N, C-alpha and C positions, 0 to 999 in steps of 0.2 A: 504494500500500500504506500502511496505517496501523499504529500500534502494535497495535491490536486484531486486524487481519487477520494481522499477523506472528505474534502469539501463537498463532494457530490452525494454523500450519505446524509439522509435526512431522518428526523424523528418520524416514525410511522412506516418506514421502509421495512419490508418483511426480512426476517433473518435469512430466509431461503434465497432471496435476491442478493442480499449482502454477501453471502457465501459464494453464490454463483459468479458474481462480478469481481470479487476480491480474493477468492480462495480461502483456504483454511487459515484461521488466525494462529499466531505464535502460541497463544494459550487461551483456554476457556476456563473461567473460575466461577463457582457459585457464590453469589454475594446476596444474602438475605432474600432468597427466592428469585433473584435476577441472575442472569448469566452475564459475565464480564468478558467480552472478547477483546484481546489485545493483539494488535498488529504492530510490527516494528519496522521502521525504515532506517537502514544504516547508510550514512553518508560518509564516503571515504575519499581520501586523496592518495592515489596509488594503492599501497597495501596498508595504509594507516587509517584507523577509524577517527573521523573528525567529530561526529556527533550522531546521536540516534534520536529519531522522532518516535514517540510511543503514542499510538492512537488507540483509545479505549472506547468501545461501543457497549452500551448497556442494553441488554435484550430481555424482554419479559413477554411471556406468552407468544413467542415467535415474532416479535416486533421490536424494532429499535426504539427505545424510550429515552435515550440520552447518549451523549458522547462527550469526550474530553481528549485533550492532547497535551503532552509535555515533551520537552526537549532535554536530552541528557548529553552532557559532554564530559570527557575525561580530562582532568588536569594534565595528565601525561598520556597522550594518545598511545594506544597499544596496537601492536601488530595483529592483523586478522589471521585467524587460523585457517 
């Protein structure tokens, strides 16, 4: 998932469509009766990780009910495996 594809996801979208258009998430966790789908975009420069965008979609009863995003960067960039 990228920032662009994340921006196309809307509250009310079916989870089925979300998965069809974006593939399986990095993780799915149960959060108080909701599912939390996490997608990660890794931005690199050569073989070095510059930062990661974490896109979180909240799904309840098969429908996206919320979303959030955070950006994580390493003080010391690490080499990708």
